VMD Tcl script that draws the C-alpha trace (Angstrom):
set ca {
  {-6.58 -18.39 -16.42}
  {-4.34 -16.01 -18.32}
  {-1.37 -14.14 -17.06}
  {1.25 -11.90 -18.59}
  {4.36 -13.18 -20.28}
  {7.73 -11.51 -19.82}
  {7.84 -10.19 -23.38}
  {6.00 -6.94 -24.27}
  {2.59 -7.04 -25.90}
  {2.78 -5.95 -29.50}
  {-0.39 -3.96 -30.07}
  {-1.11 -0.93 -32.22}
  {-0.96 2.45 -30.50}
  {-3.89 4.58 -31.54}
  {-3.27 8.13 -32.50}
  {-5.02 10.02 -29.72}
  {-5.66 9.96 -26.01}
  {-3.79 8.62 -22.99}
  {-4.37 7.44 -19.46}
  {-0.82 7.56 -18.15}
  {1.21 8.66 -15.13}
  {4.51 10.37 -14.36}
  {6.03 6.98 -13.56}
  {8.86 5.46 -15.49}
  {7.87 2.76 -17.99}
  {4.20 3.77 -18.11}
  {3.27 3.89 -21.78}
  {0.58 5.82 -23.60}
  {-2.77 4.04 -23.74}
  {-4.82 3.54 -26.89}
  {-7.93 5.62 -27.41}
  {-10.50 4.26 -29.80}
  {-13.54 5.96 -31.21}
  {-16.55 5.86 -28.94}
  {-17.46 2.20 -28.46}
  {-21.06 1.38 -29.23}
  {-23.41 0.20 -26.53}
  {-24.98 -3.07 -27.70}
  {-28.37 -3.84 -26.29}
  {-28.80 -6.66 -23.81}
  {-29.92 -10.05 -25.01}
  {-33.40 -9.75 -23.56}
  {-35.05 -10.63 -20.27}
  {-36.73 -13.63 -21.85}
  {-33.31 -15.07 -22.59}
  {-32.00 -14.62 -19.04}
  {-31.52 -18.33 -18.55}
  {-29.63 -18.80 -21.84}
  {-25.86 -18.68 -22.34}
  {-24.41 -16.82 -25.32}
  {-20.95 -18.30 -25.05}
  {-18.78 -21.15 -23.87}
  {-17.07 -20.81 -20.49}
  {-13.76 -18.98 -20.38}
  {-10.98 -18.88 -17.83}
  {-7.55 -17.22 -17.89}
  {-5.60 -14.68 -15.91}
  {-3.09 -11.90 -16.41}
  {-0.17 -11.33 -14.06}
  {2.60 -8.78 -13.64}
  {4.30 -7.20 -16.64}
  {7.86 -5.96 -16.33}
  {6.71 -2.84 -18.16}
  {3.33 -1.39 -19.04}
  {2.94 -2.38 -22.66}
  {-0.44 -1.29 -23.93}
  {0.82 0.30 -27.09}
  {3.93 -1.66 -27.92}
  {6.40 1.04 -26.88}
  {7.67 2.53 -23.64}
  {7.14 6.20 -22.97}
  {9.20 8.62 -20.90}
  {8.35 9.30 -17.28}
  {7.01 12.81 -17.86}
  {3.84 11.74 -19.65}
  {0.66 12.91 -17.98}
  {-3.00 12.33 -18.64}
  {-3.97 15.93 -19.27}
  {-7.69 15.27 -19.04}
  {-7.21 14.02 -15.49}
  {-5.52 17.19 -14.28}
  {-8.42 19.49 -15.08}
  {-11.56 19.80 -12.99}
  {-14.65 18.67 -14.86}
  {-16.65 21.38 -13.15}
  {-16.25 23.70 -10.18}
  {-17.90 21.26 -7.77}
  {-15.00 18.85 -8.30}
  {-12.32 21.36 -7.28}
  {-10.25 19.81 -4.44}
  {-9.87 23.26 -2.86}
  {-13.58 23.24 -2.04}
  {-14.46 21.83 1.39}
  {-15.13 18.12 0.87}
  {-18.23 18.02 3.03}
  {-19.75 21.05 1.31}
  {-18.91 19.74 -2.15}
  {-20.35 16.33 -1.28}
  {-23.59 17.82 0.00}
  {-23.88 19.89 -3.15}
  {-23.21 16.81 -5.31}
  {-26.10 14.93 -3.75}
  {-28.57 17.81 -3.80}
  {-30.98 18.06 -6.73}
  {-29.26 15.26 -8.65}
  {-30.76 14.19 -11.95}
  {-30.87 10.60 -13.11}
  {-28.33 9.25 -15.61}
  {-30.92 6.81 -16.97}
  {-32.55 9.07 -19.62}
  {-29.14 9.86 -21.10}
  {-28.18 6.18 -21.15}
  {-31.44 5.33 -22.90}
  {-30.85 8.04 -25.50}
  {-27.37 6.74 -26.23}
  {-28.69 3.20 -26.66}
  {-31.55 4.37 -28.92}
  {-29.11 6.24 -31.17}
  {-26.77 3.27 -31.47}
  {-27.05 1.69 -34.93}
  {-25.16 -1.42 -33.86}
  {-27.58 -1.88 -30.97}
  {-30.48 -1.68 -33.40}
  {-28.86 -4.29 -35.63}
  {-28.33 -6.58 -32.65}
  {-31.98 -6.15 -31.64}
  {-33.09 -7.08 -35.14}
  {-30.91 -10.20 -35.10}
  {-32.24 -11.19 -31.71}
  {-35.84 -10.84 -32.83}
  {-35.25 -12.67 -36.13}
  {-32.97 -15.51 -35.03}
  {-33.53 -15.83 -31.30}
  {-31.21 -15.95 -28.31}
  {-30.22 -19.61 -28.62}
  {-29.07 -19.18 -32.23}
  {-26.95 -16.14 -31.37}
  {-25.41 -18.03 -28.48}
  {-24.43 -20.95 -30.70}
  {-23.01 -18.65 -33.38}
  {-20.89 -16.73 -30.91}
  {-19.55 -19.96 -29.46}
  {-18.63 -21.20 -32.93}
  {-16.87 -17.95 -33.77}
  {-14.84 -18.04 -30.59}
  {-13.83 -21.63 -31.17}
  {-12.86 -20.80 -34.76}
  {-10.66 -17.98 -33.48}
  {-8.87 -20.43 -31.18}
  {-8.53 -22.99 -33.97}
  {-7.05 -20.31 -36.23}
  {-4.21 -19.65 -33.79}
  {-3.73 -23.37 -33.05}
  {-4.56 -22.89 -29.38}
  {-4.42 -26.16 -27.41}
  {-7.35 -27.17 -25.16}
  {-7.33 -25.14 -21.97}
  {-7.44 -28.08 -19.58}
  {-4.45 -29.64 -21.30}
  {-2.51 -26.37 -21.00}
  {-3.45 -26.22 -17.34}
  {-2.26 -29.77 -16.74}
  {0.99 -29.33 -18.68}
  {1.77 -26.12 -16.79}
  {1.72 -27.85 -13.42}
  {-1.14 -25.71 -12.10}
  {-3.56 -27.23 -9.62}
  {-6.61 -28.99 -11.01}
  {-9.73 -26.85 -11.14}
  {-11.67 -28.25 -8.20}
  {-13.71 -26.54 -5.55}
  {-12.33 -26.06 -2.07}
  {-14.20 -24.91 1.05}
  {-16.19 -21.79 0.20}
  {-15.45 -18.52 1.93}
  {-17.49 -16.18 -0.27}
  {-21.18 -16.15 -1.15}
  {-21.75 -13.95 -4.18}
  {-25.24 -12.73 -5.05}
  {-26.19 -11.08 -8.33}
  {-29.43 -9.47 -7.22}
  {-30.46 -8.00 -10.57}
  {-29.30 -6.81 -13.99}
  {-30.97 -3.38 -13.97}
  {-28.44 -0.55 -14.16}
  {-28.39 3.19 -14.81}
  {-25.44 2.67 -17.20}
  {-24.82 0.49 -20.27}
  {-21.04 0.13 -20.36}
  {-19.46 -1.04 -23.60}
  {-17.41 -3.80 -21.90}
  {-20.11 -5.14 -19.56}
  {-19.98 -8.94 -19.28}
  {-23.46 -8.91 -17.69}
  {-24.97 -6.68 -20.41}
  {-26.68 -4.55 -17.79}
  {-28.71 -1.48 -18.77}
  {-31.90 0.39 -17.82}
  {-33.75 -2.08 -20.09}
  {-32.96 -5.13 -17.99}
  {-35.81 -6.33 -15.81}
  {-34.32 -9.50 -14.29}
  {-34.27 -9.05 -10.51}
  {-34.04 -11.19 -7.41}
  {-37.33 -11.46 -5.54}
  {-37.79 -11.51 -1.77}
  {-38.28 -15.28 -1.60}
  {-34.95 -15.92 -3.34}
  {-33.20 -13.32 -1.19}
  {-34.58 -14.92 1.97}
  {-33.44 -18.36 0.86}
  {-29.91 -17.08 0.22}
  {-29.89 -15.38 3.61}
  {-31.06 -18.57 5.31}
  {-28.19 -20.50 3.76}
  {-25.73 -17.76 4.69}
  {-26.95 -17.54 8.28}
  {-26.76 -21.31 8.64}
  {-23.13 -21.24 7.57}
  {-22.24 -18.32 9.86}
  {-23.88 -19.87 12.92}
  {-22.64 -23.44 12.68}
  {-20.47 -24.85 15.45}
  {-16.82 -23.96 15.15}
  {-17.52 -20.88 13.04}
  {-18.88 -20.54 9.53}
  {-16.77 -21.23 6.47}
  {-18.45 -18.40 4.56}
  {-17.08 -15.08 5.83}
  {-17.94 -12.73 2.96}
  {-21.09 -11.65 1.16}
  {-20.34 -10.18 -2.27}
  {-23.29 -8.27 -3.77}
  {-23.27 -7.43 -7.46}
  {-25.58 -6.60 -10.37}
  {-26.38 -4.51 -12.54}
  {-26.31 -1.66 -10.16}
  {-27.17 -3.72 -7.06}
  {-28.09 -0.64 -5.01}
  {-31.09 -0.05 -7.32}
  {-32.55 -3.46 -6.45}
  {-35.44 -3.60 -3.99}
  {-33.54 -6.34 -2.15}
  {-30.21 -4.54 -1.69}
  {-30.70 -2.81 1.66}
  {-32.75 -5.71 3.00}
  {-29.97 -8.18 2.18}
  {-27.24 -5.95 3.63}
  {-29.07 -5.41 6.92}
  {-30.01 -9.07 7.31}
  {-26.45 -10.19 6.53}
  {-25.00 -7.73 9.01}
  {-27.45 -8.96 11.69}
  {-26.36 -12.54 10.91}
  {-22.78 -11.63 11.75}
  {-21.24 -11.77 8.28}
  {-17.70 -10.48 8.67}
  {-17.38 -8.71 5.33}
  {-19.97 -7.32 2.92}
  {-18.87 -6.06 -0.51}
  {-20.89 -3.76 -2.77}
  {-19.84 -3.67 -6.45}
  {-20.61 0.00 -7.06}
  {-20.54 1.96 -10.33}
  {-20.30 5.26 -8.35}
  {-22.89 7.11 -10.48}
  {-25.67 5.29 -8.62}
  {-24.79 7.39 -5.56}
  {-26.20 10.43 -7.41}
  {-29.43 8.84 -8.58}
  {-32.64 10.43 -7.26}
  {-33.88 8.49 -4.25}
  {-30.36 7.41 -3.26}
  {-29.47 10.53 -1.28}
  {-28.94 8.49 1.90}
  {-27.13 5.60 0.21}
  {-23.63 6.62 1.30}
  {-24.80 6.96 4.89}
  {-26.45 3.53 4.69}
  {-23.28 1.92 3.35}
  {-21.10 3.55 6.00}
  {-23.47 2.67 8.84}
  {-23.37 -0.98 7.81}
  {-19.61 -0.81 7.13}
  {-20.03 -2.15 3.61}
  {-16.82 -2.36 1.61}
  {-17.01 -0.56 -1.75}
  {-15.48 -2.02 -4.92}
  {-15.95 0.87 -7.33}
  {-15.44 0.85 -11.09}
  {-13.22 3.64 -12.42}
  {-11.45 2.48 -15.61}
  {-9.23 5.55 -15.82}
  {-8.47 8.90 -14.18}
  {-9.20 10.56 -17.55}
  {-12.69 11.86 -18.33}
  {-12.32 11.00 -22.03}
  {-11.40 7.38 -21.40}
  {-14.09 6.79 -18.79}
  {-16.87 8.41 -20.81}
  {-15.78 6.47 -23.90}
  {-16.31 3.18 -22.10}
  {-19.11 3.96 -19.66}
  {-21.20 6.74 -21.22}
  {-21.22 10.50 -21.53}
  {-20.79 12.40 -18.25}
  {-20.03 9.25 -16.23}
  {-16.57 10.44 -15.20}
  {-17.89 13.67 -13.66}
  {-20.58 11.78 -11.77}
  {-18.05 9.16 -10.65}
  {-15.76 11.84 -9.22}
  {-18.68 13.34 -7.33}
  {-19.56 9.89 -6.04}
  {-16.01 9.37 -4.80}
  {-16.11 12.73 -3.04}
  {-19.33 11.70 -1.31}
  {-17.68 8.49 -0.14}
  {-14.54 10.31 1.06}
  {-16.69 12.75 3.01}
  {-18.24 9.78 4.83}
  {-14.78 8.41 5.65}
  {-14.45 5.88 2.86}
  {-10.85 5.42 1.74}
  {-9.58 7.58 4.60}
  {-6.80 5.93 6.58}
  {-7.94 4.78 10.01}
  {-11.67 5.01 9.24}
  {-12.14 1.27 8.74}
  {-14.25 2.05 5.64}
  {-12.58 0.48 2.62}
  {-12.88 1.97 -0.84}
  {-11.27 -0.09 -3.60}
  {-11.11 1.12 -7.21}
  {-11.18 -1.17 -10.23}
  {-9.45 -0.48 -13.55}
  {-10.06 -2.27 -16.85}
  {-8.69 -1.44 -20.32}
  {-10.70 0.54 -22.85}
  {-9.25 -1.26 -25.87}
  {-7.86 -4.55 -27.13}
  {-4.93 -4.76 -24.74}
  {-4.12 -6.02 -21.26}
  {-3.83 -3.92 -18.13}
  {-0.49 -2.48 -16.98}
  {1.28 -3.45 -13.73}
  {-1.12 -2.95 -10.86}
  {1.33 -1.34 -8.41}
  {2.52 1.31 -10.87}
  {-1.02 2.08 -12.02}
  {-2.20 2.42 -8.41}
  {0.49 5.00 -7.74}
  {-0.60 6.93 -10.84}
  {-4.25 6.84 -9.74}
  {-3.35 8.09 -6.27}
  {-1.35 10.98 -7.64}
  {-3.84 12.07 -10.29}
  {-7.00 11.74 -8.20}
  {-5.47 13.38 -5.15}
  {-3.96 16.32 -7.03}
  {-6.90 16.97 -9.34}
  {-9.87 16.20 -7.08}
  {-8.60 15.65 -3.52}
  {-9.73 12.01 -3.66}
  {-8.20 9.16 -1.64}
  {-8.91 5.43 -1.79}
  {-7.75 2.16 -0.23}
  {-6.49 0.03 -3.15}
  {-6.63 -0.30 -6.91}
  {-7.20 -3.59 -8.72}
  {-6.24 -3.82 -12.40}
  {-8.41 -6.30 -14.30}
  {-8.74 -7.29 -17.93}
  {-11.89 -7.64 -20.00}
  {-13.53 -11.04 -20.41}
  {-14.12 -11.81 -24.12}
  {-17.83 -12.46 -23.58}
  {-21.12 -10.64 -24.10}
  {-20.67 -6.94 -24.98}
  {-16.90 -7.09 -25.12}
  {-16.86 -10.04 -27.50}
  {-19.41 -8.17 -29.64}
  {-16.96 -5.27 -29.76}
  {-14.11 -7.59 -30.77}
  {-16.18 -9.37 -33.43}
  {-17.42 -6.15 -35.05}
  {-13.85 -4.89 -35.36}
  {-12.32 -8.17 -36.48}
  {-10.20 -8.31 -33.31}
  {-11.41 -11.49 -31.62}
  {-8.62 -13.68 -32.99}
  {-5.97 -11.13 -32.02}
  {-7.35 -10.80 -28.50}
  {-7.55 -14.54 -27.97}
  {-3.95 -14.81 -29.17}
  {-2.99 -12.12 -26.68}
  {-4.57 -14.10 -23.86}
  {-2.99 -17.37 -24.91}
  {0.46 -15.76 -25.13}
  {0.09 -14.38 -21.62}
  {-0.96 -17.51 -19.82}
  {0.24 -17.64 -16.19}
  {-0.18 -20.94 -14.39}
  {0.61 -19.52 -10.95}
  {-2.31 -17.10 -11.16}
  {-4.65 -19.98 -11.94}
  {-4.06 -21.40 -8.48}
  {-5.82 -18.43 -6.89}
  {-8.83 -18.04 -9.17}
  {-12.00 -17.01 -7.34}
  {-14.11 -19.99 -8.42}
  {-12.13 -22.24 -6.09}
  {-13.78 -20.82 -2.97}
  {-16.86 -18.89 -4.15}
  {-20.52 -19.89 -4.43}
  {-22.16 -17.58 -6.94}
  {-25.95 -17.20 -7.05}
  {-27.82 -15.69 -9.99}
  {-30.80 -13.37 -9.51}
  {-33.18 -16.33 -9.96}
  {-31.40 -18.55 -7.42}
  {-29.32 -20.63 -9.87}
  {-25.97 -21.86 -8.48}
  {-22.65 -21.29 -10.26}
  {-18.92 -21.49 -9.63}
  {-18.30 -17.80 -10.29}
  {-19.75 -14.60 -11.71}
  {-18.50 -15.31 -15.23}
  {-20.00 -18.80 -15.33}
  {-23.17 -17.27 -13.92}
  {-23.47 -14.94 -16.89}
  {-22.69 -17.81 -19.25}
  {-25.41 -19.98 -17.66}
  {-22.85 -22.66 -16.79}
  {-24.13 -24.39 -13.66}
  {-22.18 -26.54 -11.24}
  {-20.39 -29.56 -12.71}
  {-21.93 -32.99 -12.49}
  {-25.15 -34.58 -13.65}
  {-26.54 -34.68 -10.12}
  {-25.14 -31.32 -8.96}
  {-27.64 -28.98 -7.30}
  {-28.99 -26.35 -9.68}
  {-30.59 -23.76 -7.39}
  {-30.55 -22.55 -3.79}
  {-33.71 -24.61 -3.22}
  {-31.88 -27.83 -4.10}
  {-29.62 -27.67 -1.03}
  {-30.33 -27.61 2.67}
  {-26.99 -26.04 3.59}
  {-23.98 -24.43 1.93}
  {-22.01 -27.23 3.58}
  {-23.25 -29.48 0.78}
  {-21.03 -27.41 -1.50}
  {-18.27 -26.28 0.84}
  {-17.73 -29.77 2.22}
  {-17.31 -31.24 -1.26}
  {-13.74 -30.17 -2.04}
  {-13.33 -32.67 -4.84}
  {-16.08 -31.14 -6.96}
  {-14.78 -30.06 -10.37}
  {-15.19 -26.49 -11.56}
  {-16.98 -26.40 -14.89}
  {-15.13 -25.01 -17.92}
  {-15.49 -25.31 -21.68}
  {-13.18 -25.64 -24.66}
  {-12.50 -21.90 -24.80}
  {-11.46 -21.50 -21.19}
  {-9.58 -18.19 -21.11}
  {-10.08 -15.85 -18.17}
  {-9.01 -12.19 -18.38}
  {-8.46 -10.84 -14.89}
  {-5.46 -8.55 -14.54}
  {-1.73 -8.03 -14.33}
  {-1.94 -7.62 -10.58}
  {-4.16 -10.65 -10.12}
  {-1.48 -12.85 -8.58}
  {-0.76 -10.25 -5.89}
  {-4.48 -9.53 -5.45}
  {-5.30 -13.16 -4.79}
  {-2.34 -13.69 -2.47}
  {-3.13 -10.67 -0.29}
  {-6.84 -11.40 -0.17}
  {-6.27 -14.98 0.86}
  {-4.75 -13.77 4.14}
  {-6.26 -10.36 4.69}
  {-9.47 -9.81 2.77}
  {-11.90 -11.48 0.34}
  {-11.10 -11.51 -3.33}
  {-13.02 -9.09 -5.46}
  {-13.06 -10.55 -8.97}
}
mol new
graphics top color blue
foreach p $ca { graphics top sphere $p radius 0.5 }
foreach p [lrange $ca 0 end-1] q [lrange $ca 1 end] { graphics top cylinder $p $q radius 0.2 }
display resetview
């Protein structure tokens, strides 16, 4: 678990682009050349891990320090203050604009496929995968990461955790059941720790979905109330899964208190999803939406050409349905992550900047912003390795360790289920194919009769590996504290 130290982060400021606010102490943000979109590791390798487990968290900075210097309070993200097209103009009636946004929408998938096909680094990765195989690439990446830690003389994570006085990493009673229902996505984001794309075919089938729902319903209906209160649905783009609406409706019928949809926003404009916003609102599904900046340039750099414009239209659709509007009861949370080799700025200050920019430029409102950092795994570690930045990034994480944030990490009270039914401590371990700890630990949802077998085993250790460094965000400590009393944790 990594958190932020009191001293500023000394990282190079690139020469162009910002994602900043009018707030004091918000510094200019690095802009790098368009990050390549590495291909996924292949459906046949779905059950293989490419890396060792990581865990670390970032907490509050005293100043936003993405570029190593503080900037005056009159800096603005100019790209965010200009409408991308006329349909995004906040002066247009929201309902009319939203209806227009959903009408005659074209799919983002062909464009994403074109970008992947034109990517030379993706082609090189494909050639390596075909020649050497998934297992070999996994071992090599693990060795490289360990070498980067050895080069900076990083101590073993568990020893750091013990010396810091943080609580041991053991499972407590579970409150969240997280389901990854498939890796198919209409985007192929450069930082994606799941390596989702339109090429991914791994998907949860109906039998696995039914088994997960049986376990969830059993927990919700047990005497004295169920320990599991939240269903967290992720992907890929989970809404494009055949099981998504089925799972949501069944979970709502079972009395699950809170259902979260990890939404990329552009999926709301995909053909065939014209009624998706209405479905989400009817079932009072909470939206956790990815929007890594309020600048079109920064978002498109990380998530693909034209994604920012589609994301804004998606947010307008959600606002028109009441999402993010005070008093509606429909929660719309936004999620920020950096677009370069640096940690996120203070969450509270960044949230204020988001509110100002999105409201003034597009008339958009939302419930909360969560600032998260990038996990150095899968596509993001590929990015770091290609640019010779892995050692620097690992050093950055080690220097910003925060023991207090480790006490609230999500794996302490989450049961995470992969698309094929495999059980994990959290979403990151799920993608790393790290199952539950213990030789005799259950491996799949068919190996247990009840979630109580996991939730009533508070002494069970959470599995980690030698490179245990988790990159969550500078507001993570506050996020975890507030969610513990008021709402389920998101990441």
